[in-house]
GUSEFI-36189 format. One record per atom (N, C-alpha, C): x, y negated, z negated. Coordinates in steps of 0.05 Angstrom, whole numbers, padded with zeros to 5 digits, always signed. Layout:
XYZ;...
//
This chain:
+00017+00020-00005;+00001+00001-00001;+00018-00028-00002;+00011-00047+00023;+00028-00071+00017;+00016-00092-00003;+00038-00103-00016;+00031-00118-00034;+00051-00147-00034;+00037-00166-00036;+00055-00191-00035;+00067-00193-00056;+00093-00203-00054;+00111-00209-00079;+00111-00236-00087;+00093-00235-00113;+00092-00259-00129;+00108-00263-00149;+00120-00241-00164;+00137-00245-00187;+00160-00226-00187;+00188-00230-00185;+00204-00210-00181;+00231-00215-00199;+00240-00197-00207;+00266-00195-00226;+00286-00191-00211;+00306-00204-00214;+00336-00202-00206;+00358-00195-00226;+00362-00170-00226;+00384-00165-00243;+00416-00164-00235;+00430-00182-00249;+00460-00179-00237;+00475-00171-00256;+00494-00149-00246;+00520-00147-00261;+00537-00171-00255;+00558-00179-00276;+00573-00200-00270;+00598-00200-00255;+00617-00185-00262;+00637-00183-00249;+00640-00169-00225;+00648-00182-00206;+00651-00172-00180;+00623-00171-00164;+00602-00176-00181;+00576-00182-00167;+00561-00211-00166;+00560-00224-00190;+00555-00249-00186;+00584-00268-00185;+00603-00260-00204;+00629-00276-00200;+00647-00254-00176;+00666-00269-00167;+00686-00260-00148;+00713-00249-00158;+00708-00239-00186;+00730-00231-00198;+00725-00210-00225;+00743-00200-00243;+00730-00188-00258;+00743-00200-00285;+00723-00214-00301;+00734-00235-00321;+00751-00223-00345;+00747-00198-00354;+00767-00184-00368;+00801-00188-00361;+00800-00173-00340;+00827-00171-00325;+00841-00202-00319;+00822-00219-00305;+00831-00246-00300;+00847-00261-00318;+00835-00266-00340;+00845-00277-00363;+00873-00269-00367;+00877-00238-00371;+00909-00233-00376;+00924-00236-00353;+00911-00230-00326;+00930-00237-00306;+00942-00266-00303;+00926-00287-00309;+00934-00316-00313;+00953-00322-00333;+00944-00310-00359;+00957-00321-00383;+00982-00301-00389;+00981-00278-00387;+01000-00256-00395;+01000-00232-00381;+01009-00236-00355;+01011-00212-00338;+01020-00188-00347;+01041-00187-00368;+01056-00165-00383;+01030-00149-00397;+01010-00161-00410;+00997-00154-00427;+00974-00141-00404;+00970-00149-00384;+00948-00138-00363;+00963-00114-00351;+00989-00115-00350;+01004-00087-00342;+01000-00069-00360;+01001-00076-00387;+01000-00051-00410;+00971-00042-00408;+00953-00060-00406;+00927-00047-00406;+00914-00031-00382;+00931-00037-00360;+00921-00021-00337;+00939+00010-00340;+00962+00008-00355;+00976+00033-00358;+00962+00050-00381;+00949+00039-00395;+00935+00053-00418;+00905+00054-00417;+00893+00048-00397;+00863+00042-00394;+00852+00072-00401;+00863+00089-00391;+00852+00117-00396;+00849+00128-00425;+00866+00118-00442;+00870+00121-00470;+00851+00112-00490;+00840+00088-00479;+00823+00071-00497;+00800+00064-00484;+00775+00061-00505;+00752+00047-00491;+00762+00020-00484;+00749+00012-00457;+00758-00011-00441;+00751-00038-00461;+00730-00045-00475;+00720-00064-00491;+00746-00069-00520;+00748-00044-00527;+00766-00045-00548;+00797-00055-00544;+00805-00046-00514;+00826-00054-00508;+00829-00083-00500;+00809-00093-00488;+00807-00121-00489;+00809-00132-00515;+00799-00126-00532;+00800-00141-00559;+00829-00137-00573;+00837-00118-00560;+00867-00114-00575;+00885-00138-00563;+00883-00139-00533;+00895-00155-00516;+00892-00189-00523;+00866-00191-00532;+00862-00222-00542;+00877-00223-00567;+00878-00209-00584;+00891-00210-00611;+00923-00213-00604;+00933-00201-00582;+00958-00205-00570;+00963-00232-00562;+00946-00246-00549;+00948-00267-00537;+00944-00292-00556;+00931-00287-00581;+00926-00304-00598;+00959-00307-00615;+00969-00281-00621;+00993-00284-00633;+01015-00299-00621;+01015-00296-00592;+01033-00315-00579;+01028-00342-00575;+01003-00353-00586;+00998-00380-00588;+00980-00389-00567;+00970-00371-00554;+00951-00376-00533;+00925-00386-00545;+00915-00406-00533;+00888-00422-00546;+00869-00420-00534;+00851-00428-00549;+00821-00430-00537;+00822-00441-00512;+00833-00466-00513;+00828-00483-00488;+00844-00471-00461;+00864-00453-00471;+00882-00437-00454;+00862-00420-00436;+00845-00399-00453;+00829-00383-00444;+00804-00392-00430;+00793-00412-00440;+00770-00426-00428;+00779-00440-00400;+00801-00447-00399;+00809-00464-00376;+00818-00446-00356;+00827-00417-00360;+00832-00396-00343;+00802-00383-00330;+00780-00384-00349;+00758-00376-00342;+00745-00394-00320;+00750-00419-00327;+00732-00440-00306;+00747-00439-00277;+00768-00429-00274;+00785-00431-00247;+00780-00400-00239;+00765-00382-00253;+00761-00356-00239;+00748-00359-00212;+00755-00343-00190;+00742-00344-00166;+00709-00338-00171;+00693-00356-00157;+00666-00355-00159;+00655-00369-00135;+00643-00345-00113;+00638-00362-00088;+00614-00380-00087;+00619-00404-00075;+00595-00422-00071;+00571-00408-00059;+00571-00391-00045;+00550-00380-00032;+00531-00365-00050;+00545-00351-00066;+00527-00339-00092;+00510-00362-00104;+00528-00384-00111;+00519-00406-00125;+00494-00416-00110;+00499-00420-00086;+00475-00426-00069;+00449-00407-00072;+00459-00389-00064;+00436-00365-00063;+00420-00365-00093;+00431-00364-00118;+00416-00361-00140;+00400-00387-00145;+00413-00408-00141;+00397-00437-00145;+00374-00436-00125;+00374-00432-00110;+00353-00426-00085;+00329-00412-00097;+00335-00388-00105;+00315-00370-00112;+00303-00383-00143;+00325-00390-00158;+00312-00398-00186;+00293-00426-00181;+00295-00446-00162;+00278-00465-00156;+00256-00459-00142;+00256-00436-00128;+00233-00433-00105;+00210-00425-00117;+00184-00437-00107;+00163-00437-00123;+00145-00408-00122;+00150-00398-00096;+00152-00366-00091;+00168-00354-00075;+00172-00330-00082;+00162-00316-00108;+00173-00330-00138;+00165-00329-00158;+00175-00332-00186;+00193-00313-00192;+00216-00323-00194;+00240-00306-00199;+00254-00309-00226;+00254-00284-00239;+00268-00284-00266;+00294-00271-00261;+00315-00279-00278;+00340-00271-00275;+00350-00259-00301;+00363-00235-00299;+00374-00216-00322;+00403-00212-00315;+00419-00213-00336;+00449-00205-00333;+00452-00181-00350;+00463-00161-00339;+00472-00135-00353;+00502-00132-00349;+00518-00135-00368;+00551-00135-00358;+00566-00125-00385;+00587-00113-00371;+00608-00105-00389;+00632-00121-00400;+00627-00151-00389;+00642-00170-00401;+00643-00182-00423;+00635-00204-00436;+00626-00213-00464;+00609-00238-00456;+00594-00248-00477;+00582-00270-00476;+00596-00296-00475;+00621-00296-00489;+00636-00322-00487;+00646-00323-00458;+00659-00306-00445;+00669-00305-00420;+00642-00316-00398;+00623-00298-00400;+00605-00306-00384;+00588-00334-00389;+00586-00338-00408;+00574-00365-00414;+00590-00391-00404;+00619-00388-00409;+00639-00408-00401;+00636-00414-00372;+00641-00388-00359;+00640-00392-00328;+00613-00403-00316;+00591-00390-00328;+00569-00403-00320;+00563-00425-00322;+00572-00440-00345;+00568-00472-00350;+00589-00487-00329;+00608-00475-00323;+00632-00488-00308;+00620-00491-00275;+00601-00473-00272;+00586-00475-00243;+00561-00488-00247;+00547-00496-00266;+00520-00508-00266;+00504-00489-00267;+00509-00464-00277;+00487-00439-00277;+00482-00436-00305;+00481-00451-00324;+00480-00442-00350;+00453-00434-00360;+00434-00448-00346;+00403-00440-00346;+00396-00420-00332;+00412-00400-00318;+00400-00382-00296;+00385-00357-00303;+00394-00350-00326;+00388-00320-00338;+00371-00326-00361;+00346-00309-00362;+00332-00308-00383;+00346-00291-00402;+00360-00271-00400;+00375-00262-00420;+00401-00248-00412;+00424-00253-00423;+00444-00239-00418;+00455-00213-00441;+00454-00191-00433;+00457-00170-00444;+00491-00161-00443;+00507-00162-00458;+00536-00160-00455;+00550-00154-00480;+00574-00149-00482;+00591-00145-00504;+00590-00171-00519;+00593-00168-00548;+00592-00191-00559;+00618-00205-00569;+00617-00230-00567;+00650-00242-00571;+00641-00266-00588;+00660-00277-00606;+00655-00303-00619;+00687-00313-00629;+00686-00339-00626;+00712-00353-00632;+00713-00354-00665;+00736-00348-00680;+00740-00351-00704;+00754-00378-00712;+00754-00384-00734;+00764-00418-00740;+00791-00419-00731;+00810-00394-00724;+00838-00399-00718;+00842-00399-00689;+00820-00396-00673;+00819-00395-00643;+00823-00365-00635;+00821-00345-00648;+00823-00319-00640;+00791-00313-00624;+00795-00302-00604;+00771-00292-00594;+00764-00264-00602;+00745-00258-00616;+00741-00230-00624;+00718-00219-00612;+00725-00195-00595;+00707-00184-00578;+00699-00158-00589;+00675-00146-00591;+00667-00121-00599;+00642-00106-00573;+00644-00086-00579;+00626-00069-00562;+00596-00082-00564;+00578-00079-00543;+00553-00085-00548;+00538-00066-00567;+00546-00038-00558;+00537-00020-00583;+00560-00009-00599;+00553-00014-00624;+00575-00009-00648;+00583+00019-00647;+00609+00024-00642;+00614+00055-00645;+00613+00073-00672;+00606+00053-00689;+00597+00071-00716;+00564+00072-00720;+00555+00063-00698;+00521+00061-00704;+00516+00086-00676;+00488+00089-00677;+00475+00104-00655;+00484+00099-00631;+00487+00120-00613;+00494+00115-00589;+00480+00122-00564;+00482+00114-00540;+00458+00115-00524;+00455+00142-00510;+00479+00160-00508;+00477+00186-00497;+00464+00189-00468;+00472+00167-00452;+00458+00167-00423;+00465+00191-00407;+00449+00210-00397;+00452+00229-00382;+00472+00224-00355;+00465+00203-00345;+00477+00189-00324;+00508+00188-00322;+00516+00181-00346;+00549+00175-00349;+00556+00145-00354;+00537+00132-00363;+00542+00100-00371;+00568+00098-00391;+00583+00072-00389;+00604+00071-00411;+00592+00072-00436;+00615+00081-00459;+00600+00080-00484;+00589+00053-00495;+00599+00031-00486;+00594+00006-00497;+00563-00003-00493;+00555+00006-00468;+00525-00002-00460;+00514+00021-00441;+00492+00023-00440;+00476+00036-00418;+00455+00018-00407;+00466+00009-00381;+00453-00008-00368;+00422-00002-00359;+00419+00025-00358;+00392+00031-00348;+00376+00031-00376;+00383+00037-00396;+00367+00033-00419;+00362+00005-00431;+00377-00013-00424;+00381-00043-00428;+00357-00058-00406;+00358-00046-00380;+00340-00053-00364;+00309-00045-00374;+00306-00023-00382;+00280-00012-00389;+00271-00026-00417;+00289-00036-00435;+00285-00054-00461;+00274-00076-00454;+00290-00091-00431;+00282-00117-00427;+00254-00117-00407;+00247-00098-00396;+00221-00097-00382;+00197-00092-00407;+00202-00076-00429;+00187-00069-00445;+00180-00101-00466;+00205-00113-00467;+00200-00140-00487;+00188-00157-00474;+00188-00161-00448;+00171-00183-00434;+00146-00175-00422;+00142-00151-00420;+00116-00138-00412;+00107-00150-00389;+00125-00158-00370;+00117-00166-00346;+00120-00148-00318;+00095-00148-00304;+00094-00126-00282;+00106-00141-00259;+00131-00139-00252;+00144-00148-00232;+00137-00132-00204;+00128-00149-00180;+00124-00136-00156;+00147-00126-00144;+00171-00136-00154;+00195-00128-00146;+00218-00130-00158;+00239-00111-00165;+00264-00111-00181;+00288-00115-00161;+00304-00131-00159;+00327-00122-00146;+00354-00124-00162;+00369-00104-00163;+00395-00100-00178;+00418-00109-00163;+00438-00124-00172;+00458-00132-00156;+00483-00119-00169;+00493-00107-00162;+00520-00090-00176;+00541-00076-00156;+00563-00072-00169;+00586-00056-00158;+00600-00037-00165;+00595-00033-00196;+00608-00015-00209;+00591+00009-00217;+00612+00035-00227;+00597+00059-00234;+00578+00053-00255;+00581+00035-00271;+00559+00031-00294;+00536+00022-00281;+00531+00014-00258;+00508+00001-00247;+00488+00023-00236;+00499+00049-00235;+00486+00073-00221;+00463+00080-00234;+00465+00077-00265;+00442+00085-00281;+00419+00066-00280;+00419+00042-00282;+00398+00023-00274;+00386+00026-00246;+00401+00031-00227;+00392+00036-00197;+00378+00058-00202;+00379+00081-00208;+00365+00101-00210;+00332+00102-00222;+00336+00077-00241;+00309+00075-00254;+00290+00058-00235;+00300+00046-00215;+00283+00028-00194;+00263+00040-00183;+00240+00032-00173;+00220+00042-00158;+00222+00040-00128;+00209+00052-00112;+00208+00053-00081;+00211+00027-00073;+00192+00011-00084;+00189-00021-00074;+00216-00039-00083;+00229-00026-00099;+00255-00043-00113;+00274-00042-00092;+00296-00054-00099;+00320-00052-00086;+00353-00055-00095;+00369-00043-00084;+00399-00048-00102;+00412-00064-00078;+00426-00088-00083;+00442-00095-00067;+00469-00087-00079;+00487-00071-00064;+00505-00054-00073;+00532-00069-00056;+00551-00077-00075;+00576-00086-00059;+00590-00066-00051;+00599-00068-00024;+00615-00052-00009;+00643-00040-00023;+00653-00019-00022;+00681-00012-00019;+00688-00002-00051;+00669-00006-00071;+00667+00000-00100;+00655+00026-00102;+00659+00026-00133;+00647+00053-00143;+00624+00057-00146;+00604+00035-00144;+00574+00041-00141;+00570+00049-00116;+00580+00044-00095;+00575+00057-00069;+00582+00082-00064;+00607+00087-00077;+00609+00119-00082;+00590+00136-00093;+00580+00124-00117;+00565+00139-00133;+00533+00142-00118;+00525+00122-00104;+00506+00125-00088;+00502+00141-00071;+00526+00145-00055;+00528+00160-00031;+00530+00192-00041;+00548+00195-00065;+00553+00225-00070;+00530+00235-00091;+00520+00215-00104;+00495+00223-00128;+00468+00217-00126;+00467+00197-00105;+00439+00183-00109;+00418+00201-00106;+00418+00217-00084;+00394+00238-00080;+00394+00255-00099;+00407+00270-00110;+00410+00288-00132;+00400+00273-00154;+00405+00249-00162;+00393+00237-00186;+00372+00224-00183;+00358+00228-00160;+00329+00219-00155;+00325+00188-00143;+00347+00176-00135;+00346+00145-00125;+00323+00141-00103;+00307+00127-00111;+00286+00121-00088;+00286+00097-00080;+00300+00073-00093;+00293+00044-00087;+00310+00045-00053;+00304+00024-00044;+00322+00012-00022;+00350+00008-00030;+00367+00010-00012;+00393+00000-00015;+00405-00017+00005;+00413-00042+00001;+00423-00056+00017;+00455-00061+00011;+00472-00067+00033;+00504-00069+00022;+00513-00099+00034;+00531-00106+00017;+00547-00129+00027;+00573-00127+00013;+00594-00146+00026;+00620-00147+00020;+00627-00172+00006;+00621-00190+00025;+00629-00224+00011;+00599-00236+00006;+00608-00257-00012;+00583-00265-00025;+00563-00281-00005;+00572-00285+00018;+00560-00303+00040;+00540-00280+00050;+00546-00250+00047;+00529-00228+00061;+00506-00225+00035;+00515-00229+00013;+00496-00226-00010;+00472-00249-00001;+00482-00271+00001;+00465-00296+00006;+00447-00294+00030;+00458-00276+00052;+00447-00271+00074;+00419-00249+00068;+00428-00233+00053;+00405-00209+00042;+00387-00223+00026;+00389-00243+00011;+00369-00251-00004;+00353-00274+00009;+00366-00287+00030;+00348-00300+00049;+00333-00283+00066;+00335-00254+00076;+00321-00240+00086;+00299-00228+00071;+00295-00225+00049;+00279-00213+00034;+00253-00213+00043;+00239-00191+00048;+00211-00194+00055;+00190-00201+00028;+00166-00217+00045;+00152-00227+00025;+00129-00205+00017;+00130-00180+00027;+00111-00162+00019;+00126-00136+00018;+00120-00120-00003;+00132-00096-00009;+00109-00071-00007;+00118-00048-00002;+00105-00024+00007;+00106-00009-00022;+00079-00009-00037;+00083+00008-00062;+00068+00035-00062;+00078+00055-00073;+00072+00076-00075;+00042+00086-00094;
//
């Protein structure tokens, strides 16, 4: 049955999806490449968010300041085409668009970058790892899911710090809105779980040449993926995809 799209939810991963870099890695590449190298060499031994937290402690011990970190974040690559695209959809009268961010970065990184791009009011919610500045200027980062508390036990294989599929379901339950269409924009393996939970009238905008594309190709059918999938490589192509979205969807 054909249905007019009146309300839609657009869900963004952050790193390599909304932004054109990985914020966790970028900070160390700019401020301490040797720490970045150590993280790369030991990433299989530790949970990634814990590794980032340790790296930030080392930065602090070296005298790297809050201003240094915020300065690095503000110059992180972020394509103008993506800014144009989301601003256009945010301000359009129809369809009414709500934005949600599901990310394995952290709230300080994301909010600092968004503010620098004039996008501080883009998202209704940002669900990510928790971070805060302490009085000494240390940025303390911890997992979204406390490792000492209940875990998500996701059967699809989400990272320990967050199950984006469960977080998407929780958002929909909290807001109780019947969206005519959900569009998920992602690139990583951790974006596969929410993609599997989408309906036939929904869509994944998958960044090419990254792990989400591989999982969709290798596991999508077996995992029950039923949504539409469109691919993009550069942000200008993502913008193009947004502009070409149909006003009507077929619901089952």
